[in-house]
C-alpha positions as CSV (number, residue, x, y, z in Angstrom):
1,M,0.1,-19.0,29.4
2,S,2.8,-21.0,27.8
3,N,0.8,-23.0,25.3
4,W,0.1,-21.4,22.0
5,R,-3.4,-23.0,21.8
6,E,-4.3,-21.4,25.2
7,I,-3.1,-18.1,24.0
8,L,-5.1,-18.2,20.8
9,S,-8.2,-19.3,22.8
10,H,-7.7,-16.4,25.2
11,I,-7.2,-13.6,22.6
12,K,-10.1,-14.7,20.4
13,H,-12.4,-12.8,22.9
14,W,-10.6,-9.6,22.1
15,S,-12.7,-6.5,21.2
16,R,-12.0,-2.8,21.0
17,E,-13.8,-2.4,24.3
18,S,-11.9,-5.3,26.0
19,N,-8.5,-4.5,24.5
20,R,-6.6,-4.4,27.8
21,E,-7.9,-7.6,29.1
22,Y,-7.1,-9.7,26.0
23,R,-4.1,-7.8,24.7
24,L,-1.2,-9.9,23.5
25,D,1.9,-9.5,25.6
26,R,5.6,-10.0,24.7
27,E,6.0,-13.5,26.0
28,S,2.8,-14.8,24.5
29,A,3.6,-13.1,21.1
30,I,7.0,-14.9,21.1
31,T,5.4,-18.2,21.8
32,L,2.9,-17.7,19.0
33,Y,5.7,-16.7,16.6
34,R,7.9,-19.7,17.6
35,D,5.3,-22.5,18.1
36,A,1.9,-21.8,16.8
37,D,0.4,-23.8,13.9
38,L,0.4,-21.4,10.9
39,H,-3.1,-22.2,9.9
40,A,-4.5,-21.6,13.4
41,L,-2.5,-18.4,13.7
42,R,-3.7,-17.1,10.4
43,S,-7.3,-18.0,11.2
44,A,-7.0,-16.0,14.5
45,A,-5.5,-13.0,12.6
46,H,-8.3,-13.2,10.0
47,Q,-10.9,-13.2,12.8
48,R,-9.2,-10.1,14.3
49,R,-9.1,-8.4,10.8
50,L,-12.9,-9.0,10.4
51,Q,-13.5,-7.7,13.9
52,M,-11.7,-4.5,13.1
53,H,-13.0,-4.1,9.6
54,P,-16.3,-6.0,9.3
55,S,-17.3,-4.6,6.0
56,K,-15.2,-7.2,4.1
57,E,-13.8,-4.4,2.0
58,T,-10.1,-4.4,1.0
59,T,-8.6,-1.1,0.1
60,Y,-6.0,-0.1,-2.4
61,L,-4.3,3.1,-3.5
62,I,-3.4,4.6,-6.9
63,D,-0.1,6.3,-6.4
64,R,3.4,6.7,-7.8
65,N,6.8,6.1,-6.2
66,I,9.2,8.8,-7.1
67,N,12.8,8.2,-6.1
68,Y,14.1,11.8,-6.7
69,T,17.8,11.1,-6.0
70,N,19.9,8.0,-5.5
71,I,22.8,9.9,-3.9
72,C,23.2,8.7,-0.3
73,T,25.9,8.7,2.4
74,I,24.4,6.2,4.7
75,N,25.5,3.1,2.7
76,C,23.1,0.5,4.1
77,Q,24.5,-2.9,3.3
78,F,21.2,-4.3,2.1
79,C,20.4,-1.4,-0.3
80,S,21.0,-1.9,-4.0
81,F,19.6,1.5,-5.0
82,Y,22.0,4.1,-3.5
83,R,25.1,5.5,-5.1
84,P,27.7,7.5,-3.1
85,P,28.5,11.1,-4.0
86,G,30.7,11.4,-7.0
87,H,29.7,8.0,-8.5
88,E,29.1,8.1,-12.2
89,E,25.6,6.6,-11.8
90,T,24.2,9.3,-9.4
91,Y,21.2,11.4,-10.3
92,T,18.9,14.0,-8.9
93,Q,15.6,14.7,-10.7
94,T,14.5,18.2,-11.7
95,F,11.1,19.6,-10.9
96,E,10.2,19.2,-14.6
97,E,11.0,15.5,-14.5
98,I,9.1,15.0,-11.3
99,S,6.1,17.0,-12.5
100,Q,5.9,14.9,-15.7
101,R,5.7,11.8,-13.6
102,I,2.9,13.3,-11.6
103,L,1.0,14.2,-14.8
104,E,1.1,10.5,-15.7
105,L,-0.2,9.6,-12.3
106,E,-3.1,12.1,-12.6
107,S,-4.1,10.6,-15.9
108,Q,-4.7,7.3,-14.1
109,G,-6.8,8.8,-11.3
110,G,-3.9,8.8,-8.8
111,T,-4.1,10.7,-5.6
112,R,-0.6,10.5,-4.0
113,I,3.1,10.5,-4.6
114,L,5.4,8.6,-2.3
115,M,8.7,10.5,-2.8
116,Q,11.8,9.2,-1.2
117,G,15.5,9.2,-2.0
118,G,18.8,9.0,-0.3
119,V,20.5,11.2,2.3
120,N,22.0,13.7,-0.2
121,P,24.2,16.3,1.4
122,E,24.1,18.4,-1.9
123,L,20.5,19.4,-1.3
124,N,19.6,22.0,1.3
125,L,16.2,22.7,3.0
126,Q,15.4,25.5,0.5
127,W,15.6,23.0,-2.4
128,Y,13.1,20.7,-0.7
129,C,10.7,23.5,0.2
130,D,10.9,24.9,-3.3
131,L,10.2,21.5,-4.8
132,L,7.1,20.9,-2.6
133,S,5.7,24.4,-3.2
134,A,6.1,24.0,-7.0
135,I,4.4,20.5,-6.9
136,K,1.5,21.8,-4.8
137,E,1.0,24.8,-7.1
138,K,0.9,22.7,-10.3
139,H,-0.7,19.5,-8.8
140,P,-2.9,20.7,-6.0
141,T,-5.0,17.5,-5.7
142,I,-2.0,15.2,-5.2
143,L,-1.1,14.3,-1.6
144,L,2.6,14.5,-0.9
145,D,4.0,11.8,1.3
146,C,7.7,12.5,1.1
147,F,11.0,11.9,2.8
148,S,11.7,9.2,5.4
149,P,12.9,10.1,8.9
150,I,16.4,9.3,7.8
151,E,16.2,12.0,5.1
152,I,14.7,14.5,7.6
153,D,17.7,13.8,9.8
154,G,20.0,14.4,6.9
155,I,18.3,17.7,5.9
156,A,18.5,18.9,9.5
157,E,22.2,18.2,9.6
158,V,22.8,20.1,6.4
159,C,20.9,23.2,7.4
160,G,21.7,23.2,11.2
161,L,18.1,23.1,12.4
162,S,16.2,20.6,14.5
163,T,14.2,17.9,12.8
164,L,11.0,19.5,14.2
165,E,11.9,22.8,12.6
166,V,12.6,21.1,9.3
167,L,9.3,19.3,9.4
168,E,7.5,22.6,10.2
169,Q,9.0,24.3,7.1
170,L,8.3,21.3,4.9
171,K,4.7,21.2,6.0
172,E,4.3,24.9,5.3
173,A,5.7,24.2,1.8
174,G,3.1,21.5,1.1
175,L,4.2,18.3,2.8
176,D,1.2,16.0,3.7
177,G,2.8,13.0,5.2
178,L,6.0,11.1,6.1
179,P,6.5,7.6,4.7
180,G,7.8,4.9,7.0
181,G,11.1,4.2,5.2
182,G,14.3,3.5,7.1
183,A,12.7,1.6,9.9
184,E,13.9,-1.8,8.9
185,M,14.4,-3.3,12.4
186,L,13.8,-0.9,15.3
187,V,16.2,-2.9,17.4
188,D,19.6,-1.2,17.8
189,S,21.7,-4.4,17.9
190,V,20.3,-5.3,14.5
191,R,20.5,-1.8,13.1
192,K,24.2,-1.5,14.0
193,D,25.0,-4.6,11.9
194,I,23.0,-3.8,8.8
195,S,23.1,0.1,8.8
196,P,25.9,1.3,11.2
197,K,25.6,4.9,9.9
198,K,21.9,5.1,10.6
199,H,20.6,6.7,13.8
200,A,19.2,4.6,16.6
201,A,15.7,3.2,16.6
202,G,14.6,5.9,19.1
203,E,15.7,8.6,16.7
204,W,13.6,7.2,13.9
205,M,10.6,7.0,16.2
206,R,11.2,10.5,17.5
207,V,11.0,12.1,14.0
208,M,7.8,10.1,13.4
209,Q,6.3,11.4,16.6
210,E,7.3,15.0,15.6
211,A,5.5,14.5,12.3
212,Q,2.4,13.1,14.0
213,S,2.4,16.1,16.4
214,L,2.1,18.4,13.4
215,G,-0.8,16.4,12.0
216,L,1.2,14.7,9.2
217,T,0.2,11.3,7.8
218,T,2.6,8.5,8.8
219,S,3.0,4.8,8.3
220,A,5.2,2.2,10.1
221,T,7.3,-0.3,8.3
222,N,9.4,-3.4,9.0
223,V,12.0,-5.2,7.0
224,F,12.9,-8.5,8.5
225,G,15.1,-11.5,7.6
226,F,18.5,-10.2,8.5
227,G,19.2,-13.1,10.7
228,E,17.6,-11.5,13.8
229,Q,15.8,-13.5,16.4
230,F,12.0,-13.8,16.8
231,E,12.3,-11.7,19.9
232,D,13.8,-8.9,17.9
233,R,10.8,-9.0,15.5
234,I,8.4,-8.9,18.4
235,D,10.3,-6.0,20.1
236,H,10.0,-4.0,16.8
237,L,6.2,-4.5,16.8
238,L,5.9,-3.7,20.5
239,F,7.9,-0.5,19.9
240,V,5.4,0.5,17.2
241,R,2.5,-0.3,19.5
242,E,3.9,1.7,22.4
243,S,4.6,4.7,20.2
244,Q,1.2,4.5,18.7
245,E,-0.4,4.5,22.1
246,H,1.6,7.6,23.0
247,S,0.8,9.5,19.8
248,L,-2.9,8.7,19.8
249,S,-3.2,9.9,23.4
250,Q,-1.1,13.0,22.9
251,W,-2.2,14.2,19.4
252,G,-5.0,11.9,18.2
253,N,-2.8,11.2,15.3
254,G,-0.6,8.1,14.8
255,F,0.4,5.5,12.2
256,T,-2.3,4.9,9.6
257,S,-0.9,1.5,8.7
258,F,1.8,-1.1,9.1
259,I,3.7,-2.6,6.2
260,A,6.3,-5.4,6.5
261,W,8.3,-7.3,4.0
262,P,11.4,-9.5,4.0
263,V,14.8,-8.1,3.0
264,Q,15.8,-8.7,-0.6
265,L,19.3,-10.2,-0.8
266,E,20.2,-9.9,-4.4
267,N,22.5,-7.2,-5.8
268,N,23.8,-5.8,-2.5
269,S,26.7,-6.1,-0.2
270,Y,24.7,-7.7,2.6
271,G,23.6,-10.5,0.4
272,R,27.2,-11.0,-0.9
273,R,28.6,-10.8,2.6
274,N,26.3,-13.6,3.8
275,K,26.6,-15.8,0.7
276,G,25.8,-19.4,1.7
277,R,23.6,-18.4,4.6
278,N,20.9,-16.8,2.5
279,K,18.8,-19.8,1.6
280,Y,18.3,-21.1,5.1
281,E,19.1,-18.3,7.6
282,L,18.3,-15.0,5.9
283,G,15.3,-13.5,4.1
284,A,11.9,-15.0,4.5
285,G,9.8,-17.2,2.3
286,P,6.0,-17.1,2.0
287,S,5.2,-19.1,5.1
288,E,7.4,-17.0,7.3
289,Y,6.0,-13.8,5.8
290,L,2.4,-14.9,6.4
291,R,3.3,-15.8,10.0
292,H,4.8,-12.3,10.4
293,I,1.6,-10.6,9.0
294,A,-0.6,-12.7,11.3
295,I,1.4,-11.8,14.4
296,S,1.5,-8.2,13.3
297,R,-2.3,-8.1,13.2
298,L,-2.8,-9.7,16.6
299,L,-0.1,-7.6,18.3
300,L,-0.8,-4.2,16.7
301,D,-4.3,-3.7,18.1
302,N,-4.1,0.1,17.9
303,V,-2.9,0.3,14.3
304,E,-5.9,0.2,12.1
305,H,-4.5,-1.2,8.8
306,I,-2.1,-4.0,7.9
307,Q,-0.9,-3.9,4.3
308,A,-0.1,-6.9,2.1
309,S,3.2,-6.5,0.2
310,W,2.6,-7.9,-3.3
311,P,5.8,-6.2,-4.8
312,T,8.1,-8.4,-2.6
313,M,6.0,-11.5,-2.2
314,G,4.0,-11.7,-5.4
315,M,0.3,-11.3,-5.8
316,G,-0.6,-14.8,-4.8
317,V,1.1,-14.6,-1.4
318,A,-0.5,-11.1,-0.9
319,Q,-3.9,-12.6,-1.5
320,M,-3.1,-15.2,1.3
321,A,-2.1,-12.3,3.5
322,L,-5.5,-10.7,3.0
323,L,-6.9,-14.0,4.4
324,G,-4.6,-13.9,7.4
325,G,-4.6,-10.4,8.9
326,A,-4.0,-7.8,6.2
327,D,-6.9,-5.6,5.1
328,D,-5.1,-3.4,2.5
329,A,-3.6,-4.4,-0.8
330,G,-1.2,-1.5,-1.1
331,S,-0.8,0.5,-4.2
332,T,-0.3,0.3,-8.0
333,M,3.3,1.5,-7.4
334,M,4.1,3.2,-10.6
335,E,7.8,3.4,-11.1
336,E,9.4,1.7,-8.0
337,N,13.2,1.7,-8.0
338,V,14.5,0.8,-4.6
339,V,13.1,-2.7,-4.0
340,S,13.5,-3.6,-7.7
341,A,17.2,-2.8,-7.5
342,S,17.5,-5.8,-5.2
343,G,16.2,-8.2,-7.7
344,T,12.3,-8.2,-7.3
345,D,10.7,-8.8,-10.6
346,K,7.2,-7.4,-10.5
347,L,6.9,-3.8,-9.3
348,E,3.8,-2.3,-11.0
349,A,0.2,-3.4,-11.1
350,S,-2.8,-1.9,-12.9
351,E,-5.9,-0.9,-10.9
352,E,-7.9,-3.8,-12.4
353,E,-5.1,-6.3,-11.5
354,L,-5.3,-5.2,-7.8
355,Q,-9.1,-5.2,-7.9
356,W,-9.3,-8.8,-9.3
357,A,-6.7,-10.0,-6.8
358,I,-8.9,-8.6,-4.0
359,I,-12.0,-10.1,-5.5
360,R,-10.4,-13.5,-6.0
361,A,-9.5,-13.4,-2.3
362,G,-13.2,-13.0,-1.4
363,F,-13.3,-9.2,-0.7
364,K,-14.8,-6.1,-2.2
365,P,-12.1,-3.7,-3.6
366,R,-12.3,-0.1,-2.5
367,R,-10.1,2.7,-3.8
368,R,-8.7,5.0,-1.1
369,N,-6.3,7.9,-0.5
370,S,-3.3,7.9,1.8
371,L,-5.6,9.0,4.7
372,Y,-7.6,5.8,4.2
373,Q,-10.6,7.8,3.1
374,L,-12.7,5.8,0.7
375,L,-13.0,7.1,-2.8
376,D,-15.3,6.3,-5.8
377,T,-14.2,3.0,-7.1
378,P,-14.6,2.0,-10.7
379,V,-16.1,-1.4,-11.4
380,P,-13.6,-3.8,-13.1
381,S,-14.5,-4.5,-16.7
382,E,-14.8,-8.3,-16.4
383,K,-17.9,-9.7,-14.7
384,I,-17.3,-12.0,-11.7
385,G,-19.6,-14.6,-13.3
386,N,-17.1,-15.1,-16.1
387,L,-14.5,-16.5,-13.8
388,S,-13.8,-20.2,-14.2
389,T,-13.6,-20.6,-10.5
390,P,-15.6,-18.2,-8.3
391,P,-13.9,-16.6,-5.3
392,P,-14.4,-18.0,-1.9
393,S,-17.4,-16.8,0.2
394,Q,-16.5,-15.2,3.5
C-alpha cells in the first residue's frame, strides 16, 4: 500500500490478537510519517491508545531526577550539562547530599529516583555499589532506576569487567532499573555525527537486553531533530520493536515505555555548529513532535506505554500528545539538570498540576510507580465543576 489513507484504513483493524496481520511495516510507516494528514494520523494513534488502554486512565509518577555527577568524557555535542575532568565547574554529589534529596522526595509521596550522570572515570564499581547499598538501607521504599547503558559501559571499562557482570553487582547492591538515557538515535550514521565517542546503537541495546535478562526495569528513549531523515527515525523505532520482541520472548521482560523528545539546541556546541539551520532544519516543533508520538504508538505495538514529554514541549503540547497516542504524563521531575541546561524553561510540576493537565485532556489521572503498578491516587483539591470550561468527553 502506497497511499497513506489506505494504510490507516488497514491498520485500524489492529488488535492484540491480530497484531501480525495488521502490523505496520517499514515502508508504510515511512509513508505515514512523510505524507499522512496530521489530524488523521493522530486520530488513528488515539484509537490505538484506547484499544491498548481502554480504561481512559492516564498515569503519572512522583519521582526525582538526581544527576549525581556532571563529569563526563564522552563530550556529546548536543549536551549542555557535562563538564570534562578537571573543569572548574565539575561536581560529584556525596551520599549525604543524595540522601537529603531523597528525603524531600519521600515527603511528597515519591516512589522512585531516576539517577544519571556522566561517564566519570574517577568513580569505580565499588563506589556505585556502596552508594546503592547505602540508599537502599536508608530509603528502602524508593525504587532505584539508575545509570544509562553508556554509564554502565564506562563503569565496565574502569573496572575491567563485562557490562553483564557490572549489572549483576549493581543489582545485588540495590539497583531496580536502568533508564533509557543515551539512546538518542539508534542509527549509527547519526550517532557518529552527534556523539562520535559513544558506542554503536547495537551496544546500547545489548546493555539494555542484559538488564532485561536480569529482571531490571527498562525504558526506551529517542531524541530526534538532528537533521536525520524520516527513514532514520523509523529505523530507530523498528530497532526498539525488534529488540522488544526478542526480550519478551526470551525473558518476559522488556521496555515498560517509550519516551521521545526533540533535541534542545541552546547552550551547546551542536546548536552553535549548526547556527542558521536550527529554525528550519533541526529540532522539532509541536506538530512534528505530535506526528512522531502518533507514529510511535502505531509502530510500537509491543511497547505498552508511550509517554508525553511536557518538560521539553510544554504542558499544552503534552496534553495534545495524550489525545494522539500517549497514555502516560511522565513525572513531576523534581530537580532536572540535563535538559534544563540546554535552555528548556519549565522542568518541575506539582502532582496537582499533572493531575489537572490530565483531567483537562479528558482522562482520569492515576498515580503509578516505575513498574506501572497503579497506586492510591489523591483527589485534586479543586472540583471539576469549578472549571470555566469543562474537559472534553471521550
